[in-house]
N, C-alpha and C positions, 0 to 999 in steps of 0.2 A: 342386621336386621331387615336387609333388603330382600333376602329370598326366604322360602319356607323352612329351609334347613337351619338357618341361623335362628329363625324366630322359634322353632321347635326346640332348639338347644336352650335358648334364653328362657322359655316357658319352663322347661325341665329344671333349670337352674333356679329359677324363681320358686317353684313348688318345692324343691329340695331344701332350699335354704331359708324359707319364710316362715316355717312352722316346724314345732317338734315331730308332728306326724310325718310331714314331708321328708325331714331330715332322717328319721328313722326308716321310712319306707325306701328311701334312696341309699340305705346302708351307711349312714354317717358321711354320705357324699361319694362313696364308691360307685354308685349307679351313674354318676355323671361322667365316668369314664368314656371317651369317645370311641374307644376300641373293647369290644368284649366285656360290656359292663356287667353281665351275669357272671363271668368268670372272675373278674375284678372283685365283685361283691362276694363270691365264694372264698376267695383268698382272703379278704378283709375279715370274712366271718371266723377264720381260724384264731384271730386275736382274743375275742371274747370267749372262744371256746376253750382257751387254756385255763380260764377260771371255771367254766362250766364243768369241765371233766374232773375238777377236784372234788365235786359233790358225789355222793353215793349214786349209783346208777339210778335207782328209782326216784330220787330227787331231781337228778339231771333230766330224766324222762318227764317229770311233771312240770319243770321248768320249761321244757321245750313245747309241751302242751299248752302252757300259758302263753308263750310267745307266738304259737300257731293262732290262738284266739285273738290276741292283740294285733297280730298281722292281718287277720281278716279286716279289722277295722282300718289299720293303717294303709292297706293296698287299696280299699275301697275309696278312702278320703283322697289319696294321691292320685288314683285313676280318675276320679270325678274332677278334680282340679285341673288334670291334663286334658280330660275329655277323651281319654283312652284307656280302654278295659285294663290291658297288661302291658303298659309301656316298658320297654326294655330297661329303663333305668331303675324302675322299681326292683330292688333286689332283696328286700326283707324276707321274701320267700326263699331265696337262695340261702340266706343265713339261717333260717329255721331248718330247712332241709339238711344243710351241712351238720348243724349242731345235732340233729336227730341221729345221723350216721355216727358222729364222733363220740356221742354219749355212750355208745354200746360197743364200739371198737377199743381194743387195747390202746393205751396211750403210749404210742411209739411212733417214730417218725416214718417208718415203712408203712405201717397200718394207715396213718394219716394221710400219706401220699396216695396210697391204693384207694382210701375212701374219697379223697378229692376226686381222684380220676374216675372212679365208678359213679359217684354222684353226678358229675359233669356228664359223662357219657349218656346216662339215662335221663337227665334233664334236658340234653340237647336232641337227643334221638326220639325220645317220647314213645317208647312202645305202648302196645295196647294194655290197659285202658288209658294211659296217661293222655295221649294225644286226643282221644275221644272226649275225655273229661275236660281237657284244657279248652276245647272249643264249644263245649256246652254248658258249663257251670258259670253263670255270671257272678259279677261283683268280686269282692275281696276273697271270698271262698274260692271263686275259680282261679284266682291268682295263686293262692296258697295251695290248693290240692294237688295240683301237678307236681310240685316240688316235694311235697310229703310222700307221694307214690314213688318218684324218682328215688327218694332216700331210702324207702322200704326195698326197692329193687336192689339197690346198692348194699344194703344190709344183708339181703339174701345171698347175693354173690359172695361178699366178704364172709359171711358166716360158713358158706360152702368151702371156701378156701381155708378157713380155719379149722373145719372139721376134717377136710382132706389131709391137712398137714399136721394134725393132732395138737394145734395150739391150745394152751390153756393159760388163761390170765388169772392170777391170784386175786385181782381186784374184782372179779366177777363180770369182766367184759369179755364176751363170747366164752 
C-alpha cells in the first residue's frame, strides 16, 4: 500500500470482490490476473460458453445480447468505482465478445482455438473503427462496444475460412 501500483491493485481487488457487479465485471476474478487480464478473462469465458453453445444458435445470440446490455451496466458501475473508464481488469466485455464468436462457430476445439486467437487479435489490434469508438464512446457502452466489434471482425474472418474450406456444420453454425 506504500506505492500507487499496490494501491491500484488493492482498489481493483476491493471492487472485484465487494459486490456482485464488481465480481461479474472482473470476470469472476479473472480480471485480477497481474498478467494479461484480458487474455485470462477470455480464457475463463470459455467455461460458461460450454453451456451457452448447447442452446440453439438463435437463443445463444439472444443470451449474448442480454449479457451485452447487462455488461453496459456492470462496466459502468465498476469503472465508476475504480475512477477509470476502461480498467484492464474489467473483462466482462471480453466474456461477451468471446461468447458472441463461440455461439456462431462450430463446436469443435480447432474452431474454438481459431475463435480465441481471432478475437484476441482484433481486441488487441483494434482496427478501424474499433479504436476510434474505443476512444470516443463513454461509459459502459464504450467498454463493451469495442469487444463486440472485435467479435464481429473475428466472425467475419472465421466465416471466410469456413466458406473457403467448404465447412458445413449440421448444427447450423456457419
